[in-house]
Backbone atoms as SQL, in Angstrom:
CREATE TABLE atoms (id INTEGER PRIMARY KEY, chain TEXT, resi INTEGER, resn TEXT, atom TEXT, x REAL, y REAL, z REAL);
INSERT INTO atoms VALUES
  (1, 'A', 1, 'UNK', 'N', -10.013, -16.836, 11.072),
  (2, 'A', 1, 'UNK', 'CA', -11.045, -15.860, 10.801),
  (3, 'A', 1, 'UNK', 'C', -10.454, -14.511, 10.399),
  (4, 'A', 2, 'UNK', 'N', -9.258, -14.225, 10.840),
  (5, 'A', 2, 'UNK', 'CA', -8.645, -12.953, 10.495),
  (6, 'A', 2, 'UNK', 'C', -8.363, -12.832, 9.011),
  (7, 'A', 3, 'UNK', 'N', -8.026, -13.941, 8.384),
  (8, 'A', 3, 'UNK', 'CA', -7.734, -13.911, 6.948),
  (9, 'A', 3, 'UNK', 'C', -9.005, -13.615, 6.155),
  (10, 'A', 4, 'UNK', 'N', -10.117, -14.146, 6.603),
  (11, 'A', 4, 'UNK', 'CA', -11.383, -13.888, 5.910),
  (12, 'A', 4, 'UNK', 'C', -11.759, -12.414, 6.020),
  (13, 'A', 5, 'UNK', 'N', -11.640, -11.861, 7.213),
  (14, 'A', 5, 'UNK', 'CA', -11.933, -10.430, 7.404),
  (15, 'A', 5, 'UNK', 'C', -10.988, -9.568, 6.576),
  (16, 'A', 6, 'UNK', 'N', -9.725, -9.931, 6.552),
  (17, 'A', 6, 'UNK', 'CA', -8.742, -9.166, 5.779),
  (18, 'A', 6, 'UNK', 'C', -9.029, -9.267, 4.285),
  (19, 'A', 7, 'UNK', 'N', -9.410, -10.443, 3.823),
  (20, 'A', 7, 'UNK', 'CA', -9.720, -10.612, 2.403),
  (21, 'A', 7, 'UNK', 'C', -10.944, -9.788, 2.009),
  (22, 'A', 8, 'UNK', 'N', -11.974, -9.796, 2.848),
  (23, 'A', 8, 'UNK', 'CA', -13.168, -8.994, 2.566),
  (24, 'A', 8, 'UNK', 'C', -12.813, -7.509, 2.554),
  (25, 'A', 9, 'UNK', 'N', -12.011, -7.075, 3.513),
  (26, 'A', 9, 'UNK', 'CA', -11.579, -5.675, 3.570),
  (27, 'A', 9, 'UNK', 'C', -10.822, -5.286, 2.306),
  (28, 'A', 10, 'UNK', 'N', -9.884, -6.118, 1.884),
  (29, 'A', 10, 'UNK', 'CA', -9.108, -5.801, 0.684),
  (30, 'A', 10, 'UNK', 'C', -9.970, -5.789, -0.570),
  (31, 'A', 11, 'UNK', 'N', -10.901, -6.714, -0.677),
  (32, 'A', 11, 'UNK', 'CA', -11.790, -6.742, -1.842),
  (33, 'A', 11, 'UNK', 'C', -12.622, -5.469, -1.905),
  (34, 'A', 12, 'UNK', 'N', -13.167, -5.061, -0.764),
  (35, 'A', 12, 'UNK', 'CA', -13.968, -3.835, -0.734),
  (36, 'A', 12, 'UNK', 'C', -13.107, -2.620, -1.058),
  (37, 'A', 13, 'UNK', 'N', -11.915, -2.566, -0.494),
  (38, 'A', 13, 'UNK', 'CA', -11.037, -1.425, -0.759),
  (39, 'A', 13, 'UNK', 'C', -10.635, -1.363, -2.236),
  (40, 'A', 14, 'UNK', 'N', -10.319, -2.504, -2.830),
  (41, 'A', 14, 'UNK', 'CA', -9.947, -2.508, -4.244),
  (42, 'A', 14, 'UNK', 'C', -11.135, -2.148, -5.140),
  (43, 'A', 15, 'UNK', 'N', -12.344, -2.519, -4.727),
  (44, 'A', 15, 'UNK', 'CA', -13.517, -2.161, -5.515),
  (45, 'A', 15, 'UNK', 'C', -13.777, -0.657, -5.491),
  (46, 'A', 16, 'UNK', 'N', -13.446, -0.005, -4.377),
  (47, 'A', 16, 'UNK', 'CA', -13.738, 1.419, -4.237),
  (48, 'A', 16, 'UNK', 'C', -12.542, 2.322, -4.519),
  (49, 'A', 17, 'UNK', 'N', -11.484, 1.811, -5.107),
  (50, 'A', 17, 'UNK', 'CA', -10.339, 2.658, -5.471),
  (51, 'A', 17, 'UNK', 'C', -10.747, 3.788, -6.424),
  (52, 'A', 18, 'UNK', 'N', -11.585, 3.549, -7.433),
  (53, 'A', 18, 'UNK', 'CA', -11.904, 4.637, -8.365),
  (54, 'A', 18, 'UNK', 'C', -12.765, 5.756, -7.780),
  (55, 'A', 19, 'UNK', 'N', -13.452, 5.524, -6.671),
  (56, 'A', 19, 'UNK', 'CA', -14.415, 6.498, -6.151),
  (57, 'A', 19, 'UNK', 'C', -13.801, 7.873, -5.889),
  (58, 'A', 20, 'UNK', 'N', -12.654, 8.004, -5.211),
  (59, 'A', 20, 'UNK', 'CA', -12.126, 9.354, -4.984),
  (60, 'A', 20, 'UNK', 'C', -11.631, 10.050, -6.255),
  (61, 'A', 21, 'UNK', 'N', -11.547, 9.318, -7.345),
  (62, 'A', 21, 'UNK', 'CA', -10.977, 9.877, -8.572),
  (63, 'A', 21, 'UNK', 'C', -12.020, 10.132, -9.665),
  (64, 'A', 22, 'UNK', 'N', -13.299, 10.014, -9.347),
  (65, 'A', 22, 'UNK', 'CA', -14.341, 10.236, -10.357),
  (66, 'A', 22, 'UNK', 'C', -14.296, 11.643, -10.937),
  (67, 'A', 23, 'UNK', 'N', -14.000, 12.631, -10.124),
  (68, 'A', 23, 'UNK', 'CA', -14.026, 14.011, -10.612),
  (69, 'A', 23, 'UNK', 'C', -12.890, 14.319, -11.585),
  (70, 'A', 24, 'UNK', 'N', -11.854, 13.486, -11.618),
  (71, 'A', 24, 'UNK', 'CA', -10.715, 13.730, -12.508),
  (72, 'A', 24, 'UNK', 'C', -10.739, 12.877, -13.777),
  (73, 'A', 25, 'UNK', 'N', -11.761, 12.073, -13.947),
  (74, 'A', 25, 'UNK', 'CA', -11.836, 11.228, -15.140),
  (75, 'A', 25, 'UNK', 'C', -11.990, 12.120, -16.371),
  (76, 'A', 26, 'UNK', 'N', -11.112, 11.943, -17.318),
  (77, 'A', 26, 'UNK', 'CA', -11.157, 12.713, -18.548),
  (78, 'A', 26, 'UNK', 'C', -10.383, 14.017, -18.508),
  (79, 'A', 27, 'UNK', 'N', -9.765, 14.340, -17.388),
  (80, 'A', 27, 'UNK', 'CA', -8.972, 15.565, -17.289),
  (81, 'A', 27, 'UNK', 'C', -7.491, 15.229, -17.298),
  (82, 'A', 28, 'UNK', 'N', -6.694, 16.223, -17.638),
  (83, 'A', 28, 'UNK', 'CA', -5.249, 16.011, -17.698),
  (84, 'A', 28, 'UNK', 'C', -4.590, 16.045, -16.325),
  (85, 'A', 29, 'UNK', 'N', -5.183, 16.750, -15.395),
  (86, 'A', 29, 'UNK', 'CA', -4.558, 16.911, -14.070),
  (87, 'A', 29, 'UNK', 'C', -5.039, 15.824, -13.106),
  (88, 'A', 30, 'UNK', 'N', -4.678, 14.599, -13.383),
  (89, 'A', 30, 'UNK', 'CA', -5.055, 13.472, -12.521),
  (90, 'A', 30, 'UNK', 'C', -4.098, 13.406, -11.340),
  (91, 'A', 31, 'UNK', 'N', -4.608, 13.188, -10.123),
  (92, 'A', 31, 'UNK', 'CA', -3.732, 13.146, -8.936),
  (93, 'A', 31, 'UNK', 'C', -3.039, 11.786, -8.780),
  (94, 'A', 32, 'UNK', 'N', -1.993, 11.589, -9.545),
  (95, 'A', 32, 'UNK', 'CA', -1.275, 10.315, -9.496),
  (96, 'A', 32, 'UNK', 'C', -0.634, 10.073, -8.136),
  (97, 'A', 33, 'UNK', 'N', -0.238, 11.127, -7.458),
  (98, 'A', 33, 'UNK', 'CA', 0.386, 10.968, -6.142),
  (99, 'A', 33, 'UNK', 'C', -0.605, 10.393, -5.137),
  (100, 'A', 34, 'UNK', 'N', -1.852, 10.842, -5.216),
  (101, 'A', 34, 'UNK', 'CA', -2.881, 10.315, -4.312),
  (102, 'A', 34, 'UNK', 'C', -3.162, 8.843, -4.619),
  (103, 'A', 35, 'UNK', 'N', -3.229, 8.508, -5.899),
  (104, 'A', 35, 'UNK', 'CA', -3.434, 7.112, -6.295),
  (105, 'A', 35, 'UNK', 'C', -2.269, 6.242, -5.835),
  (106, 'A', 36, 'UNK', 'N', -1.057, 6.748, -5.973),
  (107, 'A', 36, 'UNK', 'CA', 0.123, 6.012, -5.524),
  (108, 'A', 36, 'UNK', 'C', 0.078, 5.763, -4.023),
  (109, 'A', 37, 'UNK', 'N', -0.350, 6.750, -3.260),
  (110, 'A', 37, 'UNK', 'CA', -0.437, 6.590, -1.812),
  (111, 'A', 37, 'UNK', 'C', -1.469, 5.533, -1.428),
  (112, 'A', 38, 'UNK', 'N', -2.619, 5.551, -2.087),
  (113, 'A', 38, 'UNK', 'CA', -3.661, 4.563, -1.789),
  (114, 'A', 38, 'UNK', 'C', -3.197, 3.161, -2.161),
  (115, 'A', 39, 'UNK', 'N', -2.628, 3.010, -3.350),
  (116, 'A', 39, 'UNK', 'CA', -2.197, 1.680, -3.794),
  (117, 'A', 39, 'UNK', 'C', -1.044, 1.138, -2.954),
  (118, 'A', 40, 'UNK', 'N', -0.108, 1.988, -2.586),
  (119, 'A', 40, 'UNK', 'CA', 1.001, 1.500, -1.761),
  (120, 'A', 40, 'UNK', 'C', 0.513, 1.112, -0.372),
  (121, 'A', 41, 'UNK', 'N', -0.466, 1.829, 0.155),
  (122, 'A', 41, 'UNK', 'CA', -1.049, 1.435, 1.438),
  (123, 'A', 41, 'UNK', 'C', -1.739, 0.087, 1.362),
  (124, 'A', 42, 'UNK', 'N', -2.486, -0.141, 0.283),
  (125, 'A', 42, 'UNK', 'CA', -3.160, -1.430, 0.119),
  (126, 'A', 42, 'UNK', 'C', -2.171, -2.570, -0.093),
  (127, 'A', 43, 'UNK', 'N', -1.106, -2.305, -0.811),
  (128, 'A', 43, 'UNK', 'CA', -0.085, -3.339, -0.995),
  (129, 'A', 43, 'UNK', 'C', 0.595, -3.652, 0.334),
  (130, 'A', 44, 'UNK', 'N', 0.846, -2.636, 1.137),
  (131, 'A', 44, 'UNK', 'CA', 1.459, -2.871, 2.449),
  (132, 'A', 44, 'UNK', 'C', 0.536, -3.689, 3.344),
  (133, 'A', 45, 'UNK', 'N', -0.756, -3.376, 3.303),
  (134, 'A', 45, 'UNK', 'CA', -1.712, -4.144, 4.105),
  (135, 'A', 45, 'UNK', 'C', -1.754, -5.592, 3.640),
  (136, 'A', 46, 'UNK', 'N', -1.790, -5.798, 2.330),
  (137, 'A', 46, 'UNK', 'CA', -1.862, -7.176, 1.833),
  (138, 'A', 46, 'UNK', 'C', -0.578, -7.953, 2.111),
  (139, 'A', 47, 'UNK', 'N', 0.569, -7.275, 2.082),
  (140, 'A', 47, 'UNK', 'CA', 1.800, -7.988, 2.415),
  (141, 'A', 47, 'UNK', 'C', 1.952, -8.198, 3.915),
  (142, 'A', 48, 'UNK', 'N', 1.194, -7.489, 4.726),
  (143, 'A', 48, 'UNK', 'CA', 1.189, -7.754, 6.163),
  (144, 'A', 48, 'UNK', 'C', 0.228, -8.894, 6.506),
  (145, 'A', 49, 'UNK', 'N', -0.785, -9.086, 5.689),
  (146, 'A', 49, 'UNK', 'CA', -1.755, -10.158, 5.930),
  (147, 'A', 49, 'UNK', 'C', -1.145, -11.520, 5.631),
  (148, 'A', 50, 'UNK', 'N', -0.400, -11.610, 4.562),
  (149, 'A', 50, 'UNK', 'CA', 0.179, -12.893, 4.155),
  (150, 'A', 50, 'UNK', 'C', 1.080, -13.505, 5.229),
  (151, 'A', 51, 'UNK', 'N', 2.007, -12.766, 5.826),
  (152, 'A', 51, 'UNK', 'CA', 2.816, -13.366, 6.893),
  (153, 'A', 51, 'UNK', 'C', 1.998, -13.730, 8.128),
  (154, 'A', 52, 'UNK', 'N', 0.949, -12.970, 8.394),
  (155, 'A', 52, 'UNK', 'CA', 0.081, -13.330, 9.515),
  (156, 'A', 52, 'UNK', 'C', -0.593, -14.669, 9.283),
  (157, 'A', 53, 'UNK', 'N', -1.050, -14.882, 8.065),
  (158, 'A', 53, 'UNK', 'CA', -1.650, -16.164, 7.715),
  (159, 'A', 53, 'UNK', 'C', -0.607, -17.280, 7.757),
  (160, 'A', 54, 'UNK', 'N', 0.583, -17.006, 7.238),
  (161, 'A', 54, 'UNK', 'CA', 1.652, -18.012, 7.260),
  (162, 'A', 54, 'UNK', 'C', 2.040, -18.359, 8.691),
  (163, 'A', 55, 'UNK', 'N', 2.039, -17.372, 9.574),
  (164, 'A', 55, 'UNK', 'CA', 2.370, -17.634, 10.971),
  (165, 'A', 55, 'UNK', 'C', 1.311, -18.515, 11.622),
  (166, 'A', 56, 'UNK', 'N', 0.041, -18.271, 11.300),
  (167, 'A', 56, 'UNK', 'CA', -1.022, -19.103, 11.858),
  (168, 'A', 56, 'UNK', 'C', -0.917, -20.544, 11.380),
  (169, 'A', 57, 'UNK', 'N', -0.554, -20.728, 10.129),
  (170, 'A', 57, 'UNK', 'CA', -0.508, -22.073, 9.566),
  (171, 'A', 57, 'UNK', 'C', 0.794, -22.808, 9.883),
  (172, 'A', 58, 'UNK', 'N', 1.915, -22.093, 9.891),
  (173, 'A', 58, 'UNK', 'CA', 3.221, -22.738, 10.011),
  (174, 'A', 58, 'UNK', 'C', 3.869, -22.586, 11.378),
  (175, 'A', 59, 'UNK', 'N', 3.299, -21.759, 12.247),
  (176, 'A', 59, 'UNK', 'CA', 3.848, -21.508, 13.579),
  (177, 'A', 59, 'UNK', 'C', 5.326, -21.100, 13.489),
  (178, 'A', 60, 'UNK', 'N', 5.555, -19.951, 12.882),
  (179, 'A', 60, 'UNK', 'CA', 6.912, -19.453, 12.647),
  (180, 'A', 60, 'UNK', 'C', 7.577, -18.993, 13.941),
  (181, 'A', 61, 'UNK', 'N', 8.892, -19.011, 13.941),
  (182, 'A', 61, 'UNK', 'CA', 9.656, -18.533, 15.098),
  (183, 'A', 61, 'UNK', 'C', 9.766, -17.017, 15.048),
  (184, 'A', 62, 'UNK', 'N', 10.092, -16.446, 16.213),
  (185, 'A', 62, 'UNK', 'CA', 10.177, -14.994, 16.318),
  (186, 'A', 62, 'UNK', 'C', 11.263, -14.418, 15.427),
  (187, 'A', 63, 'UNK', 'N', 12.351, -15.092, 15.247),
  (188, 'A', 63, 'UNK', 'CA', 13.417, -14.541, 14.405),
  (189, 'A', 63, 'UNK', 'C', 12.972, -14.412, 12.953),
  (190, 'A', 64, 'UNK', 'N', 12.028, -15.245, 12.530),
  (191, 'A', 64, 'UNK', 'CA', 11.486, -15.123, 11.181),
  (192, 'A', 64, 'UNK', 'C', 10.404, -14.046, 11.117),
  (193, 'A', 65, 'UNK', 'N', 9.677, -13.878, 12.218),
  (194, 'A', 65, 'UNK', 'CA', 8.604, -12.881, 12.251),
  (195, 'A', 65, 'UNK', 'C', 9.141, -11.455, 12.258),
  (196, 'A', 66, 'UNK', 'N', 10.346, -11.256, 12.722),
  (197, 'A', 66, 'UNK', 'CA', 10.904, -9.910, 12.798),
  (198, 'A', 66, 'UNK', 'C', 11.150, -9.299, 11.420),
  (199, 'A', 67, 'UNK', 'N', 11.334, -10.118, 10.423),
  (200, 'A', 67, 'UNK', 'CA', 11.594, -9.632, 9.074),
  (201, 'A', 67, 'UNK', 'C', 10.324, -9.156, 8.366),
  (202, 'A', 68, 'UNK', 'N', 9.180, -9.699, 8.731),
  (203, 'A', 68, 'UNK', 'CA', 7.936, -9.408, 8.016),
  (204, 'A', 68, 'UNK', 'C', 7.497, -7.945, 8.058),
  (205, 'A', 69, 'UNK', 'N', 7.522, -7.259, 9.195),
  (206, 'A', 69, 'UNK', 'CA', 7.119, -5.837, 9.169),
  (207, 'A', 69, 'UNK', 'C', 8.020, -4.983, 8.284),
  (208, 'A', 70, 'UNK', 'N', 9.282, -5.326, 8.230),
  (209, 'A', 70, 'UNK', 'CA', 10.192, -4.581, 7.360),
  (210, 'A', 70, 'UNK', 'C', 9.804, -4.759, 5.900),
  (211, 'A', 71, 'UNK', 'N', 9.517, -5.970, 5.514),
  (212, 'A', 71, 'UNK', 'CA', 9.142, -6.233, 4.121),
  (213, 'A', 71, 'UNK', 'C', 7.794, -5.616, 3.762),
  (214, 'A', 72, 'UNK', 'N', 6.851, -5.638, 4.698),
  (215, 'A', 72, 'UNK', 'CA', 5.536, -5.087, 4.372),
  (216, 'A', 72, 'UNK', 'C', 5.517, -3.563, 4.396),
  (217, 'A', 73, 'UNK', 'N', 6.524, -2.935, 4.975),
  (218, 'A', 73, 'UNK', 'CA', 6.572, -1.469, 4.944),
  (219, 'A', 73, 'UNK', 'C', 7.295, -0.934, 3.708),
  (220, 'A', 74, 'UNK', 'N', 7.936, -1.783, 2.950),
  (221, 'A', 74, 'UNK', 'CA', 8.678, -1.333, 1.767),
  (222, 'A', 74, 'UNK', 'C', 7.822, -0.604, 0.724),
  (223, 'A', 75, 'UNK', 'N', 6.609, -1.063, 0.399),
  (224, 'A', 75, 'UNK', 'CA', 5.820, -0.296, -0.583),
  (225, 'A', 75, 'UNK', 'C', 5.533, 1.135, -0.135),
  (226, 'A', 76, 'UNK', 'N', 5.235, 1.328, 1.144),
  (227, 'A', 76, 'UNK', 'CA', 4.997, 2.687, 1.638),
  (228, 'A', 76, 'UNK', 'C', 6.258, 3.530, 1.583),
  (229, 'A', 77, 'UNK', 'N', 7.377, 2.934, 1.949),
  (230, 'A', 77, 'UNK', 'CA', 8.634, 3.680, 1.914),
  (231, 'A', 77, 'UNK', 'C', 9.024, 4.061, 0.491),
  (232, 'A', 78, 'UNK', 'N', 8.792, 3.165, -0.445),
  (233, 'A', 78, 'UNK', 'CA', 9.117, 3.467, -1.839),
  (234, 'A', 78, 'UNK', 'C', 8.209, 4.566, -2.388),
  (235, 'A', 79, 'UNK', 'N', 6.924, 4.519, -2.048),
  (236, 'A', 79, 'UNK', 'CA', 6.009, 5.569, -2.496),
  (237, 'A', 79, 'UNK', 'C', 6.387, 6.907, -1.880),
  (238, 'A', 80, 'UNK', 'N', 6.743, 6.913, -0.613),
  (239, 'A', 80, 'UNK', 'CA', 7.174, 8.144, 0.043),
  (240, 'A', 80, 'UNK', 'C', 8.425, 8.705, -0.625),
  (241, 'A', 81, 'UNK', 'N', 9.361, 7.841, -0.939),
  (242, 'A', 81, 'UNK', 'CA', 10.591, 8.278, -1.600),
  (243, 'A', 81, 'UNK', 'C', 10.288, 8.910, -2.953),
  (244, 'A', 82, 'UNK', 'N', 9.421, 8.281, -3.728),
  (245, 'A', 82, 'UNK', 'CA', 9.084, 8.805, -5.052),
  (246, 'A', 82, 'UNK', 'C', 8.388, 10.158, -4.932),
  (247, 'A', 83, 'UNK', 'N', 7.442, 10.275, -4.001),
  (248, 'A', 83, 'UNK', 'CA', 6.711, 11.535, -3.858),
  (249, 'A', 83, 'UNK', 'C', 7.617, 12.653, -3.364),
  (250, 'A', 84, 'UNK', 'N', 8.480, 12.368, -2.406),
  (251, 'A', 84, 'UNK', 'CA', 9.386, 13.391, -1.887),
  (252, 'A', 84, 'UNK', 'C', 10.419, 13.762, -2.946),
  (253, 'A', 85, 'UNK', 'N', 10.914, 12.797, -3.687),
  (254, 'A', 85, 'UNK', 'CA', 11.886, 13.074, -4.744),
  (255, 'A', 85, 'UNK', 'C', 11.276, 13.984, -5.805),
  (256, 'A', 86, 'UNK', 'N', 10.018, 13.727, -6.181),
  (257, 'A', 86, 'UNK', 'CA', 9.346, 14.588, -7.160),
  (258, 'A', 86, 'UNK', 'C', 9.159, 15.989, -6.613),
  (259, 'A', 87, 'UNK', 'N', 8.837, 16.090, -5.319),
  (260, 'A', 87, 'UNK', 'CA', 8.636, 17.397, -4.706),
  (261, 'A', 87, 'UNK', 'C', 9.939, 18.183, -4.651),
  (262, 'A', 88, 'UNK', 'N', 11.014, 17.534, -4.250),
  (263, 'A', 88, 'UNK', 'CA', 12.316, 18.202, -4.188),
  (264, 'A', 88, 'UNK', 'C', 12.775, 18.589, -5.585),
  (265, 'A', 89, 'UNK', 'N', 12.547, 17.714, -6.549),
  (266, 'A', 89, 'UNK', 'CA', 12.927, 18.015, -7.929),
  (267, 'A', 89, 'UNK', 'C', 12.143, 19.212, -8.466),
  (268, 'A', 90, 'UNK', 'N', 10.868, 19.300, -8.123),
  (269, 'A', 90, 'UNK', 'CA', 10.059, 20.437, -8.570),
  (270, 'A', 90, 'UNK', 'C', 10.539, 21.738, -7.932),
  (271, 'A', 91, 'UNK', 'N', 10.950, 21.684, -6.673),
  (272, 'A', 91, 'UNK', 'CA', 11.437, 22.888, -5.994),
  (273, 'A', 91, 'UNK', 'C', 12.782, 23.350, -6.549),
  (274, 'A', 92, 'UNK', 'N', 13.644, 22.431, -6.897),
  (275, 'A', 92, 'UNK', 'CA', 14.979, 22.819, -7.347),
  (276, 'A', 92, 'UNK', 'C', 14.990, 23.325, -8.784),
  (277, 'A', 93, 'UNK', 'N', 13.988, 22.974, -9.572),
  (278, 'A', 93, 'UNK', 'CA', 13.964, 23.411, -10.968),
  (279, 'A', 93, 'UNK', 'C', 13.253, 24.742, -11.167),
  (280, 'A', 94, 'UNK', 'N', 12.709, 25.311, -10.107),
  (281, 'A', 94, 'UNK', 'CA', 12.024, 26.612, -10.257),
  (282, 'A', 94, 'UNK', 'C', 12.900, 27.727, -9.844);
């Protein structure tokens, strides 16, 4: 049942991605950093759901389960790195 709830949650979240960005449609100053944060969060959630489903179906051992949180946190870490790198780059060039 958890997979069904997670799938419904992800479908609803993906359907409503454009809502916070309606005011920037057609303008040059689009908040790409905010979009990146939302998308990386959704990717992390979806990559956390898949191992949970695999564990329910395959009954994985703990040594295999320890790797999954690390892999599902990678999209957030990469987005954080990109945003911080852009911020530091903007500060050093002024």
